[in-house]
C-alpha atoms as one frame of an Amber mdcrd trajectory, in Angstrom:
protein
   7.433  61.784 -44.766   5.824  61.714 -41.755   7.511  60.205 -38.685   6.671
  58.647 -35.469   8.570  57.345 -32.501   6.778  54.684 -29.650   8.588  56.435
 -26.206   7.786  53.857 -23.110   7.827  50.124 -21.948   7.132  46.809 -23.828
   3.668  47.708 -24.152   5.845  49.122 -27.303   8.587  47.068 -26.685   7.236
  43.542 -26.551   9.417  41.651 -29.298  10.880  39.258 -27.139   7.210  37.983
 -25.902   6.040  37.692 -29.567   8.906  36.560 -31.545   8.556  35.095 -34.544
   5.449  36.654 -34.742   6.023  40.417 -35.383   6.169  43.359 -32.586   4.213
  46.766 -32.495   6.596  48.607 -33.891   6.759  46.484 -37.482   2.907  46.289
 -37.286   2.500  49.499 -37.268   5.324  50.574 -39.959   2.867  48.140 -42.501
  -0.288  49.731 -41.012   1.706  53.076 -42.078   2.577  52.159 -45.587   5.681
  53.321 -47.605   4.872  57.544 -46.372   5.614  56.912 -43.098   8.507  55.973
 -40.789   8.158  54.552 -37.117  11.104  54.249 -34.312  11.152  52.180 -31.290
  12.825  53.858 -28.694  10.377  52.051 -25.468  12.626  50.068 -23.895  11.139
  47.174 -21.904  10.818  47.484 -18.089  11.498  51.605 -18.427   9.634  53.450
 -15.774   8.065  56.777 -16.931  11.589  58.854 -15.386  13.824  56.731 -18.167
  11.558  58.648 -20.909  13.138  61.583 -20.654  17.003  59.518 -21.551  14.574
  57.978 -24.654  13.384  61.500 -25.690  17.348  62.449 -26.177  17.531  59.369
 -28.930  14.480  61.190 -30.400  15.531  61.298 -34.379  15.315  64.858 -35.623
  13.158  64.492 -38.620  10.338  62.790 -35.566   7.035  64.148 -36.485   4.796
  62.599 -33.827   5.209  60.765 -30.382   3.168  58.251 -28.782   3.939  57.502
 -25.543   2.949  54.459 -23.517   4.588  53.567 -19.974   3.539  53.864 -16.406
   3.044  49.917 -15.917   6.446  49.190 -14.381   5.775  51.937 -12.076   2.630
  50.280 -11.031   4.283  47.092 -10.085   6.616  49.117  -8.187   4.066  49.567
  -5.586   2.047  46.539  -5.699   3.157  45.006  -2.733   0.936  47.781  -1.239
  -1.808  45.758  -2.748  -0.835  42.164  -0.154  -0.082  44.576   3.012  -2.051
  44.779   5.956  -3.939  47.553   7.596  -5.903  48.977  10.637  -8.638  50.824
   8.924  -9.232  51.088   5.141  -8.697  54.729   5.039  -5.033  53.290   6.147
  -5.094  51.387   3.160  -6.544  54.247   0.872  -3.821  56.884   2.233  -0.853
  54.240   1.287  -2.447  54.490  -2.409  -2.738  57.710  -2.840   0.835  58.033
  -1.655   1.856  55.609  -4.734  -0.035  57.821  -6.847   0.790  60.811  -5.722
   4.299  59.800  -6.226   3.357  58.684  -9.893   2.006  62.014 -10.470   4.902
  63.382 -10.082   7.117  61.482 -12.235   4.227  61.099 -14.720   4.043  65.001
 -15.044   7.324  65.801 -15.064   8.127  63.227 -18.613   4.950  64.725 -20.017
   6.251  68.226 -19.305   9.236  67.455 -21.266   7.733  65.526 -24.262   5.437
  68.058 -24.972   8.874  70.605 -24.416   9.359  68.995 -28.436   6.718  70.576
 -30.283   5.744  67.875 -31.634   2.107  66.041 -32.358   1.897  63.887 -29.097
  -0.077  61.079 -27.805  -0.060  59.127 -24.341  -1.880  55.517 -23.516  -3.475
  54.598 -20.460  -2.640  51.368 -18.534  -4.610  48.430 -19.568  -5.905  46.212
 -17.616  -3.715  43.360 -17.502  -4.816  39.357 -17.769  -3.961  38.150 -13.975
  -6.448  35.506 -13.464  -9.389  36.408 -10.628  -9.057  37.598  -7.882  -5.851
  39.187  -8.324  -7.119  41.112 -11.892 -10.186  42.596  -9.520  -7.658  43.878
  -7.321  -4.776  45.604 -10.081  -7.484  46.711 -12.270  -8.995  48.908  -8.808
  -5.412  49.600  -8.218  -4.094  50.650 -12.180  -7.624  53.384 -11.825  -5.613
  55.423  -9.503  -2.218  55.918 -12.163  -4.356  56.264 -15.433  -6.742  59.160
 -13.805  -3.304  60.476 -13.734  -2.408  59.865 -16.997  -6.119  60.797 -18.045
  -5.550  64.262 -16.751  -2.223  64.629 -17.493  -3.692  64.422 -21.531  -6.523
  67.018 -20.902  -4.542  69.704 -19.027  -1.896  69.488 -22.476  -4.913  69.240
 -24.761  -3.094  65.589 -26.443  -5.275  62.191 -27.746  -5.578  59.291 -25.503
  -5.556  55.842 -26.451  -7.256  54.364 -23.458  -5.657  50.329 -24.413  -8.029
  49.167 -21.808 -10.512  49.498 -23.857  -8.478  48.375 -27.149  -6.938  45.038
 -25.784 -10.011  44.184 -24.329  -9.918  40.068 -25.038  -7.480  37.528 -23.363
  -6.052  36.406 -26.689  -4.137  40.293 -26.594  -2.041  39.162 -23.925   1.206
  37.085 -24.589   1.082  36.735 -20.522  -0.611  38.551 -17.693   1.427  41.623
 -18.350   2.614  42.007 -21.744   0.824  42.617 -25.030   0.435  39.533 -27.697
   0.723  40.128 -31.107  -3.167  40.243 -31.486  -3.045  42.834 -29.192   0.027
  44.310 -30.584  -2.221  44.602 -34.199  -4.646  46.069 -32.115  -2.325  48.384
 -30.811  -1.082  49.378 -34.124  -4.002  50.022 -35.437  -5.037  52.667 -33.169
  -2.413  54.699 -33.979  -2.087  54.457 -37.570  -5.426  55.618 -37.124  -4.646
  58.325 -34.160  -1.608  59.918 -36.164  -3.226  59.974 -39.629  -6.130  61.948
 -38.640  -4.233  64.336 -36.127  -1.179  65.323 -39.204   0.073  68.491 -37.278
  -3.005  70.012 -36.512  -3.169  72.142 -33.129  -3.330  69.663 -30.005  -6.950
  68.311 -28.912  -7.895  65.934 -26.389  -9.841  63.114 -27.777 -10.022  59.290
 -26.926  -8.887  57.046 -29.329 -10.258  53.170 -28.529
């Protein structure tokens, strides 16, 4: 029996935001059917470095890993957007420093996940649903973090689920940063399609929406 394990943050661990509607892992189980298992190890509020702790709880029969993390790392750097700067170069430099910190943490995490030797997929950080003009700034800032994620996927020849294109409607969000039941259903659908298509074949980079 195939067994999908979800690692990361509240993109997968969204139960508290959608109850009594089903959360992502229950929606995924329904999509996969009786011949598959799905386990949630993602934890609401966790950052990239926490995925290594989650990995220690990976079931022995795990066959596929899916990682969605980074949004909370970005939140931790979001105060930069409200800081004053003497020049555009100074402002961009601060963003570049935040990107570099994230790249180091994300790179370490992906190395640990890939070392498990299981078919693995990564997810981008979606655009969120803040009101304008805040959303415009948030999306621009997240592009730096998503560049790190996409580079990691391509470097390791991993499939990439682009959640920016999956959760593309206001109703996909339970609040500005958490997926609603509708958004969760979309996320579950693309994960189910990916793991069934990928199987245990040689890894290669493909983008899933």
